[in-house]
N, CA, C and O atoms as a GROMACS GRO file, in nm:
protein
  460
    1MET      N    1   2.644   2.695  -1.937
    1MET     CA    2   2.521   2.795  -1.942
    1MET      C    3   2.425   2.753  -2.047
    1MET      O    4   2.310   2.720  -2.018
    2ALA      N    5   2.468   2.753  -2.167
    2ALA     CA    6   2.380   2.715  -2.282
    2ALA      C    7   2.307   2.577  -2.265
    2ALA      O    8   2.188   2.557  -2.290
    3GLU      N    9   2.387   2.497  -2.224
    3GLU     CA   10   2.317   2.354  -2.192
    3GLU      C   11   2.220   2.369  -2.109
    3GLU      O   12   2.121   2.300  -2.135
    4ALA      N   13   2.212   2.446  -2.000
    4ALA     CA   14   2.124   2.465  -1.900
    4ALA      C   15   1.994   2.515  -1.966
    4ALA      O   16   1.882   2.465  -1.953
    5GLN      N   17   2.028   2.623  -2.037
    5GLN     CA   18   1.900   2.701  -2.103
    5GLN      C   19   1.827   2.602  -2.206
    5GLN      O   20   1.706   2.608  -2.223
    6VAL      N   21   1.898   2.523  -2.264
    6VAL     CA   22   1.827   2.432  -2.367
    6VAL      C   23   1.752   2.314  -2.286
    6VAL      O   24   1.655   2.261  -2.339
    7LYS      N   25   1.791   2.277  -2.170
    7LYS     CA   26   1.699   2.185  -2.090
    7LYS      C   27   1.587   2.258  -2.039
    7LYS      O   28   1.475   2.207  -2.039
    8ASP      N   29   1.608   2.378  -1.993
    8ASP     CA   30   1.491   2.444  -1.926
    8ASP      C   31   1.404   2.475  -2.059
    8ASP      O   32   1.284   2.451  -2.043
    9PHE      N   33   1.437   2.518  -2.172
    9PHE     CA   34   1.353   2.518  -2.280
    9PHE      C   35   1.271   2.407  -2.323
    9PHE      O   36   1.151   2.416  -2.350
   10GLU      N   37   1.351   2.289  -2.328
   10GLU     CA   38   1.279   2.157  -2.374
   10GLU      C   39   1.181   2.106  -2.258
   10GLU      O   40   1.088   2.028  -2.280
   11LYS      N   41   1.212   2.158  -2.129
   11LYS     CA   42   1.127   2.130  -2.033
   11LYS      C   43   0.986   2.196  -2.050
   11LYS      O   44   0.880   2.134  -2.043
   12ARG      N   45   1.002   2.331  -2.073
   12ARG     CA   46   0.895   2.427  -2.107
   12ARG      C   47   0.816   2.381  -2.228
   12ARG      O   48   0.693   2.391  -2.224
   13ILE      N   49   0.868   2.338  -2.322
   13ILE     CA   50   0.806   2.280  -2.429
   13ILE      C   51   0.740   2.148  -2.417
   13ILE      O   52   0.644   2.125  -2.491
   14ARG      N   53   0.782   2.056  -2.330
   14ARG     CA   54   0.700   1.942  -2.278
   14ARG      C   55   0.590   1.966  -2.194
   14ARG      O   56   0.500   1.883  -2.190
   15GLN      N   57   0.585   2.077  -2.121
   15GLN     CA   58   0.470   2.114  -2.044
   15GLN      C   59   0.377   2.180  -2.130
   15GLN      O   60   0.256   2.167  -2.110
   16ILE      N   61   0.424   2.253  -2.232
   16ILE     CA   62   0.325   2.332  -2.344
   16ILE      C   63   0.248   2.222  -2.402
   16ILE      O   64   0.125   2.222  -2.400
   17ASP      N   65   0.322   2.122  -2.455
   17ASP     CA   66   0.265   1.991  -2.516
   17ASP      C   67   0.166   1.918  -2.442
   17ASP      O   68   0.054   1.889  -2.483
   18ARG      N   69   0.225   1.887  -2.304
   18ARG     CA   70   0.120   1.817  -2.213
   18ARG      C   71  -0.007   1.880  -2.209
   18ARG      O   72  -0.109   1.817  -2.240
   19ARG      N   73  -0.010   2.033  -2.163
   19ARG     CA   74  -0.118   2.115  -2.156
   19ARG      C   75  -0.202   2.126  -2.278
   19ARG      O   76  -0.324   2.138  -2.267
   20HIS      N   77  -0.142   2.124  -2.397
   20HIS     CA   78  -0.206   2.120  -2.530
   20HIS      C   79  -0.291   1.998  -2.546
   20HIS      O   80  -0.409   2.004  -2.579
   21ASN      N   81  -0.217   1.871  -2.517
   21ASN     CA   82  -0.281   1.764  -2.544
   21ASN      C   83  -0.410   1.745  -2.430
   21ASN      O   84  -0.513   1.690  -2.470
   22LYS      N   85  -0.402   1.777  -2.331
   22LYS     CA   86  -0.495   1.777  -2.228
   22LYS      C   87  -0.614   1.864  -2.262
   22LYS      O   88  -0.724   1.825  -2.225
   23ILE      N   89  -0.602   1.980  -2.329
   23ILE     CA   90  -0.718   2.079  -2.375
   23ILE      C   91  -0.762   1.994  -2.502
   23ILE      O   92  -0.885   1.989  -2.514
   24ALA      N   93  -0.696   1.932  -2.591
   24ALA     CA   94  -0.732   1.884  -2.708
   24ALA      C   95  -0.841   1.779  -2.698
   24ALA      O   96  -0.921   1.753  -2.788
   25ARG      N   97  -0.832   1.712  -2.563
   25ARG     CA   98  -0.930   1.610  -2.538
   25ARG      C   99  -1.067   1.666  -2.478
   25ARG      O  100  -1.164   1.593  -2.456
   26GLY      N  101  -1.065   1.791  -2.456
   26GLY     CA  102  -1.180   1.859  -2.423
   26GLY      C  103  -1.171   1.964  -2.318
   26GLY      O  104  -1.106   1.942  -2.216
   27TYR      N  105  -1.230   2.068  -2.335
   27TYR     CA  106  -1.207   2.198  -2.241
   27TYR      C  107  -1.335   2.267  -2.232
   27TYR      O  108  -1.428   2.240  -2.309
   28VAL      N  109  -1.345   2.361  -2.134
   28VAL     CA  110  -1.443   2.432  -2.111
   28VAL      C  111  -1.371   2.573  -2.106
   28VAL      O  112  -1.258   2.576  -2.056
   29GLN      N  113  -1.428   2.693  -2.156
   29GLN     CA  114  -1.374   2.824  -2.153
   29GLN      C  115  -1.442   2.889  -2.044
   29GLN      O  116  -1.565   2.885  -2.032
   30LEU      N  117  -1.359   2.953  -1.959
   30LEU     CA  118  -1.398   3.022  -1.841
   30LEU      C  119  -1.371   3.149  -1.867
   30LEU      O  120  -1.272   3.178  -1.933
   31VAL      N  121  -1.470   3.260  -1.810
   31VAL     CA  122  -1.412   3.400  -1.825
   31VAL      C  123  -1.367   3.448  -1.701
   31VAL      O  124  -1.444   3.456  -1.605
   32GLU      N  125  -1.232   3.483  -1.693
   32GLU     CA  126  -1.187   3.545  -1.569
   32GLU      C  127  -1.243   3.680  -1.539
   32GLU      O  128  -1.329   3.722  -1.616
   33ARG      N  129  -1.205   3.761  -1.429
   33ARG     CA  130  -1.268   3.881  -1.389
   33ARG      C  131  -1.242   3.975  -1.480
   33ARG      O  132  -1.326   4.062  -1.498
   34ASP      N  133  -1.129   3.974  -1.549
   34ASP     CA  134  -1.087   4.081  -1.628
   34ASP      C  135  -1.141   4.053  -1.781
   34ASP      O  136  -1.103   4.128  -1.871
   35GLY      N  137  -1.224   3.953  -1.808
   35GLY     CA  138  -1.270   3.923  -1.925
   35GLY      C  139  -1.208   3.833  -2.014
   35GLY      O  140  -1.253   3.807  -2.126
   36LEU      N  141  -1.094   3.779  -1.961
   36LEU     CA  142  -1.006   3.689  -2.054
   36LEU      C  143  -1.073   3.579  -2.035
   36LEU      O  144  -1.128   3.549  -1.929
   37LEU      N  145  -1.071   3.492  -2.165
   37LEU     CA  146  -1.125   3.359  -2.157
   37LEU      C  147  -1.003   3.266  -2.157
   37LEU      O  148  -0.905   3.282  -2.230
   38VAL      N  149  -1.021   3.164  -2.063
   38VAL     CA  150  -0.933   3.089  -2.020
   38VAL      C  151  -0.984   2.944  -2.047
   38VAL      O  152  -1.093   2.912  -1.998
   39PRO      N  153  -0.916   2.858  -2.118
   39PRO     CA  154  -0.951   2.739  -2.137
   39PRO      C  155  -0.914   2.633  -2.025
   39PRO      O  156  -0.796   2.624  -1.993
   40LYS      N  157  -1.005   2.554  -1.964
   40LYS     CA  158  -0.967   2.476  -1.851
   40LYS      C  159  -1.015   2.323  -1.905
   40LYS      O  160  -1.122   2.302  -1.962
   41THR      N  161  -0.918   2.225  -1.876
   41THR     CA  162  -0.953   2.112  -1.910
   41THR      C  163  -1.071   2.030  -1.840
   41THR      O  164  -1.088   2.056  -1.720
   42LYS      N  165  -1.151   1.938  -1.897
   42LYS     CA  166  -1.250   1.880  -1.830
   42LYS      C  167  -1.197   1.758  -1.758
   42LYS      O  168  -1.105   1.690  -1.804
   43MET      N  169  -1.259   1.734  -1.641
   43MET     CA  170  -1.221   1.626  -1.567
   43MET      C  171  -1.278   1.488  -1.635
   43MET      O  172  -1.398   1.461  -1.626
   44LEU      N  173  -1.194   1.408  -1.697
   44LEU     CA  174  -1.238   1.283  -1.763
   44LEU      C  175  -1.294   1.182  -1.665
   44LEU      O  176  -1.245   1.166  -1.553
   45LYS      N  177  -1.393   1.118  -1.707
   45LYS     CA  178  -1.453   1.026  -1.617
   45LYS      C  179  -1.348   0.894  -1.593
   45LYS      O  180  -1.278   0.850  -1.684
   46LYS      N  181  -1.347   0.853  -1.491
   46LYS     CA  182  -1.272   0.710  -1.483
   46LYS      C  183  -1.343   0.621  -1.560
   46LYS      O  184  -1.465   0.624  -1.545
   47ARG      N  185  -1.291   0.534  -1.645
   47ARG     CA  186  -1.359   0.425  -1.715
   47ARG      C  187  -1.369   0.305  -1.618
   47ARG      O  188  -1.266   0.265  -1.564
   48SER      N  189  -1.475   0.252  -1.595
   48SER     CA  190  -1.484   0.156  -1.507
   48SER      C  191  -1.578   0.034  -1.574
   48SER      O  192  -1.626   0.050  -1.687
   49PHE      N  193  -1.601  -0.082  -1.501
   49PHE     CA  194  -1.660  -0.192  -1.553
   49PHE      C  195  -1.809  -0.152  -1.591
   49PHE      O  196  -1.868  -0.086  -1.505
   50PRO      N  197  -1.873  -0.179  -1.698
   50PRO     CA  198  -2.012  -0.121  -1.743
   50PRO      C  199  -2.108  -0.200  -1.666
   50PRO      O  200  -2.175  -0.275  -1.736
   51LEU      N  201  -2.130  -0.204  -1.553
   51LEU     CA  202  -2.226  -0.277  -1.476
   51LEU      C  203  -2.379  -0.246  -1.513
   51LEU      O  204  -2.460  -0.337  -1.525
   52ARG      N  205  -2.409  -0.123  -1.530
   52ARG     CA  206  -2.538  -0.087  -1.562
   52ARG      C  207  -2.596  -0.133  -1.693
   52ARG      O  208  -2.710  -0.174  -1.716
   53ALA      N  209  -2.479  -0.115  -1.786
   53ALA     CA  210  -2.503  -0.163  -1.915
   53ALA      C  211  -2.533  -0.303  -1.929
   53ALA      O  212  -2.624  -0.341  -2.003
   54ILE      N  213  -2.451  -0.392  -1.852
   54ILE     CA  214  -2.469  -0.546  -1.845
   54ILE      C  215  -2.619  -0.566  -1.791
   54ILE      O  216  -2.702  -0.628  -1.858
   55LEU      N  217  -2.646  -0.511  -1.673
   55LEU     CA  218  -2.770  -0.523  -1.615
   55LEU      C  219  -2.894  -0.479  -1.699
   55LEU      O  220  -3.004  -0.529  -1.677
   56ILE      N  221  -2.874  -0.388  -1.795
   56ILE     CA  222  -2.996  -0.346  -1.858
   56ILE      C  223  -2.994  -0.454  -1.963
   56ILE      O  224  -3.107  -0.486  -2.000
   57ALA      N  225  -2.897  -0.517  -2.017
   57ALA     CA  226  -2.882  -0.621  -2.133
   57ALA      C  227  -2.964  -0.745  -2.070
   57ALA      O  228  -3.052  -0.804  -2.133
   58VAL      N  229  -2.927  -0.775  -1.945
   58VAL     CA  230  -2.971  -0.901  -1.895
   58VAL      C  231  -3.126  -0.899  -1.863
   58VAL      O  232  -3.196  -0.998  -1.882
   59VAL      N  233  -3.176  -0.776  -1.811
   59VAL     CA  234  -3.322  -0.749  -1.789
   59VAL      C  235  -3.374  -0.767  -1.920
   59VAL      O  236  -3.461  -0.851  -1.943
   60GLY      N  237  -3.324  -0.688  -2.013
   60GLY     CA  238  -3.398  -0.689  -2.159
   60GLY      C  239  -3.408  -0.817  -2.220
   60GLY      O  240  -3.507  -0.857  -2.280
   61PHE      N  241  -3.286  -0.889  -2.199
   61PHE     CA  242  -3.296  -1.028  -2.262
   61PHE      C  243  -3.431  -1.107  -2.184
   61PHE      O  244  -3.519  -1.166  -2.247
   62ALA      N  245  -3.427  -1.097  -2.059
   62ALA     CA  246  -3.524  -1.163  -1.975
   62ALA      C  247  -3.673  -1.117  -2.016
   62ALA      O  248  -3.768  -1.195  -2.019
   63VAL      N  249  -3.680  -0.985  -2.048
   63VAL     CA  250  -3.817  -0.932  -2.095
   63VAL      C  251  -3.859  -1.005  -2.230
   63VAL      O  252  -3.970  -1.055  -2.250
   64PHE      N  253  -3.749  -1.002  -2.320
   64PHE     CA  254  -3.778  -1.042  -2.429
   64PHE      C  255  -3.809  -1.192  -2.443
   64PHE      O  256  -3.895  -1.222  -2.526
   65LYS      N  257  -3.752  -1.283  -2.375
   65LYS     CA  258  -3.792  -1.431  -2.340
   65LYS      C  259  -3.929  -1.422  -2.304
   65LYS      O  260  -4.009  -1.493  -2.366
   66GLY      N  261  -3.976  -1.332  -2.194
   66GLY     CA  262  -4.120  -1.339  -2.137
   66GLY      C  263  -4.217  -1.316  -2.261
   66GLY      O  264  -4.309  -1.393  -2.286
   67VAL      N  265  -4.187  -1.201  -2.336
   67VAL     CA  266  -4.252  -1.162  -2.458
   67VAL      C  267  -4.274  -1.288  -2.561
   67VAL      O  268  -4.381  -1.314  -2.617
   68LEU      N  269  -4.165  -1.354  -2.573
   68LEU     CA  270  -4.170  -1.470  -2.663
   68LEU      C  271  -4.234  -1.581  -2.614
   68LEU      O  272  -4.284  -1.664  -2.690
   69VAL      N  273  -4.236  -1.592  -2.492
   69VAL     CA  274  -4.327  -1.707  -2.422
   69VAL      C  275  -4.471  -1.677  -2.434
   69VAL      O  276  -4.554  -1.762  -2.466
   70SER      N  277  -4.498  -1.551  -2.408
   70SER     CA  278  -4.641  -1.510  -2.416
   70SER      C  279  -4.700  -1.509  -2.541
   70SER      O  280  -4.822  -1.519  -2.552
   71GLN      N  281  -4.626  -1.499  -2.639
   71GLN     CA  282  -4.670  -1.499  -2.791
   71GLN      C  283  -4.686  -1.650  -2.845
   71GLN      O  284  -4.782  -1.684  -2.914
   72VAL      N  285  -4.585  -1.731  -2.807
   72VAL     CA  286  -4.572  -1.848  -2.877
   72VAL      C  287  -4.662  -1.951  -2.767
   72VAL      O  288  -4.731  -2.041  -2.814
   73GLY      N  289  -4.656  -1.934  -2.660
   73GLY     CA  290  -4.715  -2.038  -2.569
   73GLY      C  291  -4.612  -2.108  -2.483
   73GLY      O  292  -4.499  -2.128  -2.527
   74LEU      N  293  -4.648  -2.145  -2.366
   74LEU     CA  294  -4.543  -2.218  -2.281
   74LEU      C  295  -4.524  -2.362  -2.337
   74LEU      O  296  -4.410  -2.408  -2.339
   75THR      N  297  -4.625  -2.433  -2.379
   75THR     CA  298  -4.585  -2.576  -2.426
   75THR      C  299  -4.525  -2.581  -2.554
   75THR      O  300  -4.446  -2.671  -2.581
   76SER      N  301  -4.557  -2.484  -2.644
   76SER     CA  302  -4.490  -2.468  -2.775
   76SER      C  303  -4.340  -2.439  -2.759
   76SER      O  304  -4.258  -2.507  -2.820
   77TYR      N  305  -4.302  -2.332  -2.673
   77TYR     CA  306  -4.178  -2.275  -2.625
   77TYR      C  307  -4.107  -2.396  -2.584
   77TYR      O  308  -4.004  -2.425  -2.644
   78GLU      N  309  -4.150  -2.470  -2.491
   78GLU     CA  310  -4.067  -2.586  -2.436
   78GLU      C  311  -4.026  -2.696  -2.530
   78GLU      O  312  -3.916  -2.752  -2.534
   79ALA      N  313  -4.140  -2.721  -2.612
   79ALA     CA  314  -4.105  -2.805  -2.735
   79ALA      C  315  -3.998  -2.756  -2.818
   79ALA      O  316  -3.917  -2.841  -2.854
   80ARG      N  317  -3.982  -2.645  -2.854
   80ARG     CA  318  -3.894  -2.588  -2.940
   80ARG      C  319  -3.748  -2.590  -2.848
   80ARG      O  320  -3.637  -2.599  -2.901
   81LEU      N  321  -3.767  -2.582  -2.723
   81LEU     CA  322  -3.622  -2.576  -2.654
   81LEU      C  323  -3.577  -2.728  -2.647
   81LEU      O  324  -3.459  -2.759  -2.660
   82GLU      N  325  -3.679  -2.820  -2.625
   82GLU     CA  326  -3.627  -2.965  -2.639
   82GLU      C  327  -3.558  -2.988  -2.778
   82GLU      O  328  -3.450  -3.048  -2.782
   83SER      N  329  -3.617  -2.943  -2.886
   83SER     CA  330  -3.557  -2.975  -3.004
   83SER      C  331  -3.413  -2.919  -3.030
   83SER      O  332  -3.329  -2.971  -3.103
   84LEU      N  333  -3.401  -2.806  -2.960
   84LEU     CA  334  -3.276  -2.727  -2.963
   84LEU      C  335  -3.182  -2.801  -2.881
   84LEU      O  336  -3.065  -2.805  -2.919
   85THR      N  337  -3.220  -2.868  -2.760
   85THR     CA  338  -3.130  -2.942  -2.688
   85THR      C  339  -3.059  -3.080  -2.754
   85THR      O  340  -2.959  -3.134  -2.707
   86GLU      N  341  -3.128  -3.121  -2.864
   86GLU     CA  342  -3.084  -3.236  -2.942
   86GLU      C  343  -2.986  -3.199  -3.046
   86GLU      O  344  -2.931  -3.282  -3.118
   87GLY      N  345  -2.966  -3.074  -3.050
   87GLY     CA  346  -2.885  -3.030  -3.157
   87GLY      C  347  -2.740  -3.022  -3.119
   87GLY      O  348  -2.704  -3.088  -3.022
   88GLY      N  349  -2.640  -2.940  -3.193
   88GLY     CA  350  -2.499  -2.944  -3.157
   88GLY      C  351  -2.480  -2.873  -3.042
   88GLY      O  352  -2.577  -2.852  -2.968
   89MET      N  353  -2.348  -2.827  -3.010
   89MET     CA  354  -2.293  -2.742  -2.899
   89MET      C  355  -2.377  -2.605  -2.913
   89MET      O  356  -2.444  -2.562  -2.820
   90VAL      N  357  -2.370  -2.553  -3.010
   90VAL     CA  358  -2.429  -2.398  -3.029
   90VAL      C  359  -2.581  -2.399  -2.997
   90VAL      O  360  -2.629  -2.307  -2.930
   91GLU      N  361  -2.661  -2.503  -3.044
   91GLU     CA  362  -2.801  -2.525  -3.023
   91GLU      C  363  -2.812  -2.553  -2.881
   91GLU      O  364  -2.913  -2.504  -2.829
   92ARG      N  365  -2.730  -2.623  -2.801
   92ARG     CA  366  -2.753  -2.668  -2.689
   92ARG      C  367  -2.736  -2.542  -2.591
   92ARG      O  368  -2.805  -2.523  -2.491
   93ALA      N  369  -2.632  -2.460  -2.636
   93ALA     CA  370  -2.605  -2.336  -2.552
   93ALA      C  371  -2.713  -2.236  -2.576
   93ALA      O  372  -2.743  -2.162  -2.482
   94GLY      N  373  -2.779  -2.222  -2.697
   94GLY     CA  374  -2.888  -2.138  -2.711
   94GLY      C  375  -3.016  -2.186  -2.604
   94GLY      O  376  -3.076  -2.111  -2.526
   95ALA      N  377  -3.032  -2.296  -2.620
   95ALA     CA  378  -3.141  -2.375  -2.542
   95ALA      C  379  -3.130  -2.349  -2.394
   95ALA      O  380  -3.226  -2.341  -2.317
   96TRP      N  381  -2.991  -2.335  -2.361
   96TRP     CA  382  -2.960  -2.316  -2.223
   96TRP      C  383  -3.000  -2.155  -2.169
   96TRP      O  384  -3.056  -2.124  -2.064
   97LEU      N  385  -2.955  -2.069  -2.274
   97LEU     CA  386  -2.970  -1.931  -2.262
   97LEU      C  387  -3.125  -1.901  -2.261
   97LEU      O  388  -3.173  -1.825  -2.177
   98MET      N  389  -3.204  -1.968  -2.365
   98MET     CA  390  -3.332  -1.933  -2.367
   98MET      C  391  -3.441  -2.017  -2.277
   98MET      O  392  -3.564  -2.012  -2.290
   99GLN      N  393  -3.373  -2.089  -2.191
   99GLN     CA  394  -3.482  -2.157  -2.100
   99GLN      C  395  -3.563  -2.063  -2.008
   99GLN      O  396  -3.518  -1.954  -1.971
  100VAL      N  397  -3.690  -2.110  -1.970
  100VAL     CA  398  -3.772  -2.018  -1.911
  100VAL      C  399  -3.718  -1.992  -1.765
  100VAL      O  400  -3.678  -2.086  -1.698
  101ASP      N  401  -3.718  -1.884  -1.724
  101ASP     CA  402  -3.658  -1.861  -1.578
  101ASP      C  403  -3.762  -1.777  -1.506
  101ASP      O  404  -3.830  -1.702  -1.576
  102PRO      N  405  -3.780  -1.779  -1.387
  102PRO     CA  406  -3.918  -1.723  -1.301
  102PRO      C  407  -3.935  -1.577  -1.366
  102PRO      O  408  -4.044  -1.542  -1.412
  103PHE      N  409  -3.824  -1.494  -1.366
  103PHE     CA  410  -3.870  -1.357  -1.429
  103PHE      C  411  -3.916  -1.346  -1.568
  103PHE      O  412  -3.978  -1.246  -1.605
  104SER      N  413  -3.889  -1.448  -1.648
  104SER     CA  414  -3.952  -1.437  -1.791
  104SER      C  415  -4.081  -1.494  -1.774
  104SER      O  416  -4.177  -1.449  -1.837
  105ARG      N  417  -4.090  -1.589  -1.695
  105ARG     CA  418  -4.233  -1.653  -1.671
  105ARG      C  419  -4.333  -1.545  -1.625
  105ARG      O  420  -4.446  -1.531  -1.673
  106GLY      N  421  -4.272  -1.462  -1.517
  106GLY     CA  422  -4.366  -1.364  -1.451
  106GLY      C  423  -4.390  -1.262  -1.568
  106GLY      O  424  -4.505  -1.219  -1.572
  107VAL      N  425  -4.319  -1.224  -1.646
  107VAL     CA  426  -4.336  -1.122  -1.761
  107VAL      C  427  -4.440  -1.186  -1.856
  107VAL      O  428  -4.537  -1.117  -1.887
  108ALA      N  429  -4.427  -1.319  -1.909
  108ALA     CA  430  -4.525  -1.362  -1.988
  108ALA      C  431  -4.656  -1.382  -1.902
  108ALA      O  432  -4.762  -1.366  -1.962
  109GLU      N  433  -4.659  -1.410  -1.786
  109GLU     CA  434  -4.799  -1.421  -1.732
  109GLU      C  435  -4.845  -1.268  -1.716
  109GLU      O  436  -4.966  -1.257  -1.736
  110PHE      N  437  -4.795  -1.172  -1.693
  110PHE     CA  438  -4.828  -1.026  -1.690
  110PHE      C  439  -4.876  -0.976  -1.822
  110PHE      O  440  -4.974  -0.902  -1.825
  111ILE      N  441  -4.811  -1.013  -1.940
  111ILE     CA  442  -4.850  -0.982  -2.061
  111ILE      C  443  -4.980  -1.048  -2.090
  111ILE      O  444  -5.078  -0.980  -2.121
  112LEU      N  445  -4.986  -1.179  -2.081
  112LEU     CA  446  -5.120  -1.257  -2.087
  112LEU      C  447  -5.230  -1.210  -2.006
  112LEU      O  448  -5.345  -1.223  -2.048
  113SER      N  449  -5.204  -1.154  -1.890
  113SER     CA  450  -5.316  -1.087  -1.810
  113SER      C  451  -5.355  -0.959  -1.864
  113SER      O  452  -5.463  -0.910  -1.834
  114LEU      N  453  -5.273  -0.901  -1.944
  114LEU     CA  454  -5.322  -0.772  -2.019
  114LEU      C  455  -5.427  -0.793  -2.127
  114LEU      O  456  -5.523  -0.717  -2.141
  115SER      N  457  -5.403  -0.907  -2.205
  115SER     CA  458  -5.487  -0.948  -2.317
  115SER      C  459  -5.630  -0.979  -2.265
  115SER      O  460  -5.717  -1.016  -2.344
   0.00000   0.00000   0.00000
């Protein structure tokens, strides 16, 4: 009999600890009809692949290249890229990343048309 009570007590303690840990991660206090404040756990968002952040970074990088091409000039920019391709592996990787793509060329032409 005493052993069954101990197991029941330990089970209740585990439930209380689990509930406490959930509430510690974030909660919203709700008011019941009788005025009692009851903490409810927040629904945690499922962490997924940050596709939006990657897309913003890629578009931002392309816009940066477009601004750079419009400020330096296309011929000077391509000459600098050629000097990078003659370097080591890191410089060649940088030259590959910084090559002018159609989007950055369009951004550069748009910026130049504003001037």
